[in-house]
N, C-alpha and C positions, 0 to 999 in steps of 0.2 A: 258721683258714681253713675255709670251707664249700665242699665239692666238690659241683657240680651236674652230674648225668648226664642228658642229654636223650636220648629215644629216639622216633623216628618224626616224620614231617612235621607231623602234626596239632597238636602242641603249639605250633608256630610259626604255622600257618595260622589257629588260633583265638585267638591272642594270649596264651595261657597262658605261653609261654616268657618273654616280656618281663616279665609280671606277677610270675612267680616270681623272676626275677633281681632286679627292683627290691625285692621284699620281703626277700630274703636279704642284699642289699647293706646294708640298714639294720642287720643283725645282725653282720656280719663281712665280711672280704675274701672274695671268691668266686673259684673257678676253674671255668669252664664247659667241659664236654666233651660231645661228641656222637658217638653211634654210629649209623651207617646212611647210605647214599647219598642216599635221597630226603629224609631229615631234613636232610642238609647242604644240599640244594637249597632246601628250605623255609626254612632259616635264612638263606641268601643272599637269598632273595626278601623276607624280613621286614626285612632291613637291620640286624639285630642284629650288633653288633661284639663281638669278644673271646671268641668261641667256638672252642675247639680241636676239630679233627676227627681222631679216632683211628680207624685201620683195625683195630679189635679188636672182639671180642665184648663185649657189655655187661658180662658178669661179669668179664672181664679188665680193663675200664675201671674197674670198682668196686675191684678189687684194687689197681690202680695208684694210684687216688685215695686209697685208705685209707692209703697210705704217708705222706701228708703232711696230710690233712684231719682236722680235729677231729670233723667230722660230714659225712655225705653225704646229699644230697637227690636222689632219682630222680624225674624228671618224665616221665610216659608218658601216652599217650592211646590206650587199647586199643579194639578193635572193640566191646567190651562191658565193663561193670564187672567181671564175673567173669573175662574174658580178661585184663584189665589187672591184676587182683589176682593171678592165677596167674603172669603174667609177672614181676611184681615179686618175688614169693616165690621163684620159680625162679632168677632171676639172683643174688639175695642168697645163696641156698643154694649155688649153684655157685661163687660168688666165694670163699667160705670166710673172709670178713673178720670182724673183731670190732668195727670202728668203728661208732659209732651211725649207723643208716640210717633215714631216713624217706622214704616213697614217696608222691608226689603223683600220684593217678590222676585225670586231667582229664576222663575220660569220666563220672565220677560227678556232680560232683567230690567227692573225699574224700581223706583221707591215712591211711597206715598206718605205724606205727613198728615196722619189722621188727626192728631191734636197738635196744633202749632206751639212753638216756643222752644224747640230744640236749639241747643247751642249751634251757632253758624258753623263751627268747626265740624260737627257731625255731618251736616248737609254737604259741606265741601269735601269731606272724606268720601262720602258715597258718590258724589259726582266725579271724584278722582278715580273711582273704580269703573267709570264709564256707564253708570246707571242713569237712565233717563228719569225725569221727574214727571209724575202724573198727579192729577187733582183727585181728591177724594170723591167718591160717588155715593149717592143716597143708598142706604141699605134698608130694605123692607123689614118690618118686625118679623121675627122668625117663630115666635110663640104667641098663641092666643087661645082663648077659651070660648066655647059656644055650646049651648044645649047639653051642658053637663060633661062635655068632652074637652080634652086638652089637645090642641093641634100644634104641630111643629113642622116648619118648612125647611127642606134641604135643597139648595140650588147649586151645590158643588159636585153633584154626581154626574158622571158621563154615562152614556148608553151602555148597558151590560155591566156596569160597575157592580162589584159586590157591595152590599150595604150592611153595615155593622151597627148593632145597638149594644152598648156596654161590652164590646169585644166579641159578640156573638153574631154570626152571619144570619140575617133574617130574609134575604132576598137579593134580587138584582134589579137595577134601575132599567126602566123601559121608557122613561120620559125625562125631559130636561129638568123638571121639578118633581121632587118626591115629598109627599106630605104624610107625616105620621099622625095617627089618631089614637088616643088612649082614653080609657075610662076606668077609674078606681084602680090605677096601677097596672092595668092590663092593656097591651097593645092590640086594639081591635081592628085596625085597618092600616095599610100602607098604600096610599094612592100613588100611582106612577111607578109601581114596582111589581115584579113577579115574586110573590111572597113564598118563602120557605117556611111552611107551617111548623116544621120541627124546631126551627130557631125560636119561634114565638113560644112554643111549649117549654123550651129550655129557660127562657126569661121568666115565665110563670113559675117554673119549678124552683128557680133561684130567688123567688120572692117578689117578682114584678119590678116595675120601674117607676121613677118619677120623670115623666117625659120632659118636664121643664129643664132638668139639669143633667139627665143621663148623657153619656158621651155617644155621639153619632159620628160615623165615619163612612167613607166610601172610597173604593179603589179598585182598579182593574187587577191589581196584585198587591200584596202587602209590601213587597220590595221591588219597585219598578226599575231601578237603575242598577247598572253593573257594579259589582263590588267584590272585594277579596276579604274573606272572613279572617279575623285575627284569632289565633288559637293560643290559649294558655291553660296550664294544668292547675286544678284546684283540688284540695282535699277536704271533703265534707263528711258528715255522718247523718245517718237516718234517711228516710224516704219521704218525699212529698207526694201529694195526690192533687192532680190538676184535671178537673172535669169540665170540658168545654170552656176553658178559660185561658187559652194560650197567651192572650195579651196581658195576663197577670203573672207571667212566669217568674219575673224578677222578684215580685212580692212573695210568691208562694214557695219558690225553690231555692232561695238563697242559703248557701252553706250546707247543702245536702250531698249525700253520696249518689243519689239517683232519684228518679221521679216516675210515678205511674201517670200516664196521660190518657184521657178518655176522649175519643173523637178523632176522626181522620185529620181534619185541619188543625185541631189543637195539638195532635201528635207531631204534625209537620212543623208547625211554628215553634212549639216548645222544644222539640228535638233539635231543630236548627240552632236556636239561641243557646241551649245548654251545651251543644257540641263545642262551642267556643271555649268552654271551661272544662271540657273532658268529662261532663256529667252524662251518663247514659240514661235512657228512658225505657220503660216498658210501656209500649203504646198499645192501647186497646182500641181497635178500629173495626168498622164493618163495611168499608168500601164506599161509604157515602161521602166522597171527597169533592170539594168545590174548587180545588186548584187555586187557592188563594196564595200558595207559595210553591212554585214549581221547582225551584232550584235549591231546596233545602238539603241539609246533611244531618247525620246522626253520629254521636260519639261511639267509639268502639265499645262493644259489649251491649249495645242497645238491642232490644227485642221488640218486634212488632207482632202482635197477636190479632189475627183476623177472626172475629166472632160473628155470631148470627145477628145480634143487636148490641151495639157497644154501650148504649145507655143502660140497658137492663143489666148487662154483665158488669159494667162499671159500678153500678150501685151495689151489686153483689160483693165486689171486691172492697168497696168503701165500707160497707157494713161489716163484712165478715173478717177482713184482714186489717183494715185501718181503724176499726171500731168507731167509725164516723168522725175521725180526726183527720185534719189536713196534713199532719206530719206525725210520723211514728219513728221510734228508735229501733229500727230493724234494718238488717243489711240487705243490699240489693238482691243477692242470690237467694236469700231466704224468702223474700217477698215473691220473687219469680217462681220459686218452688211451690209456695202456697197458692199462687194464682193458677198455676198449671194443675194443681191437685183438685181445685174446685171447677176447672173448666169443663171437664167431661165432654158432652156432646156439643157444647157451645163453641168449642174451638174448631175453626175451619182450616187455619194455616198459621204456621210460625216462621218468622223470618228473623235472622240474627245478623248483626253487623260486627 
């Protein structure tokens, strides 16, 4: 069996995802796995069936696939050829597996055999797609400790890219290399970046991070390639609460009638994803938008409430209406009515779709 690990939305938006699946199916049975929220959305838009969505780091996905696959194919579309190459080498190194691994970098396009031993048919199939072959490159260790701090290096960010830690935007890159520094679970410094302090505060509010394993990401926009959203209607019950966690929308909002989203970018991302399933949102925002998704949509019936401070008002809603639960058995209209009832002078503007 060939394990295929997809990463990022561009592999589907550009058609490479289906192309690689078709080529590998001619060689052996395949198991297709995807890491990443926007990649999942792009896979849905593409209409490709049979892809499993794992809520794990790419390196952890590799480790699990290696338990049963004879070979693994990584399919990525980096912001640049170099960024894609570094990404592939990094996740292979972090996975610690010995299974043969070949990495298809669609931004080239080219492929790299990070761990040799793949069936010759796999290599021939990739060459048949006119992919050039490149040699592996040395990858510098990305995590180290010194003076009681944990350091982690990111070399895949481009200038002005948004930087995300556990799905929360914490700044923008201003250098070719970005280094994160943490102590006791608190992110104390981000070298090579213009830091958004509010993002750091959110991480602390949600319990801090383990810098060794937390998911880091960077992008000029969450969905960089042109695409057409696939729309389907679903019927759910109850309401979900998504507070500055747009990247966890599938985990938090499956099977609901609607969702309350807190934060400008969270509302944009979650609203756009949920619009594909006809699920409306009540977005609590304050205008502090970082434009991580410019071309998003909302399901009919969605409402955006602009308040003075979305964090504070969101907590008020979470405590007073959701009783500090992520999901409640209450209808959309009733939740909206209750939110408006407690808004008082906090509410600055209401917009409906």
